[in-house]
Structure formats: C-alpha cells, structure tokens
C-alpha positions in Angstrom: 84.9 -59.7 -43.4 83.1 -59.9 -40.1 84.0 -62.6 -37.6 81.0 -64.0 -35.7 81.6 -64.4 -32.0 79.9 -66.6 -29.4 79.6 -65.8 -25.7 80.9 -67.8 -22.8 78.7 -67.8 -19.7 79.7 -68.6 -16.2 78.1 -71.9 -15.0 77.7 -70.5 -11.4 76.3 -67.0 -11.9 75.2 -67.2 -15.5 76.8 -64.0 -16.6 78.4 -63.7 -20.1 82.0 -62.7 -19.4 84.0 -63.8 -22.5 83.5 -63.7 -26.3 85.4 -66.0 -28.6 85.4 -66.4 -32.4 82.9 -68.9 -33.8 84.3 -72.1 -35.3 81.8 -73.6 -37.8 83.5 -77.0 -37.6 82.9 -77.4 -33.9 79.9 -79.6 -33.3 79.7 -79.5 -29.5 79.5 -76.5 -27.2 82.8 -75.1 -26.0 83.6 -75.5 -22.3 86.6 -73.7 -20.7 87.7 -72.9 -17.2 88.0 -69.1 -16.9 88.1 -66.5 -14.2 84.7 -64.9 -13.4 85.1 -61.4 -12.0 81.6 -61.6 -10.5 82.2 -64.8 -8.6 85.8 -64.0 -7.8 87.2 -67.4 -8.8 87.9 -69.8 -11.7 84.7 -71.5 -12.9 83.5 -73.5 -15.9 82.3 -71.3 -18.7 80.1 -72.7 -21.5 79.3 -71.5 -24.9 75.8 -69.8 -25.2 73.7 -69.1 -28.2 
C-alpha cells in the first residue's frame, strides 16, 4: 500500500522543504511552523498541491 504525501512549502521563499502523509479527512490546508534551511529561520510552511 502506497501512502500519498503532500509537500509543505515555506511561505517566505516558496521552497518545498518537508513532505507529510496525506490525511483525506482534512478539509483545510495544513499550516505548520518549521525550520527552513534556505531562509535559516523558523517560518510558516503551508501545504501545497
């Protein structure tokens, strides 16, 4: 069984740094604070399609 993954992109630079398993029950886009290695600081990362 293959797990679908969605990408989390940095809201500052727009790079996709993290991948998380998809949850089909989630209706809104996932938003998390994560460390961006390109910006060098913790920024908001949002789920992309």
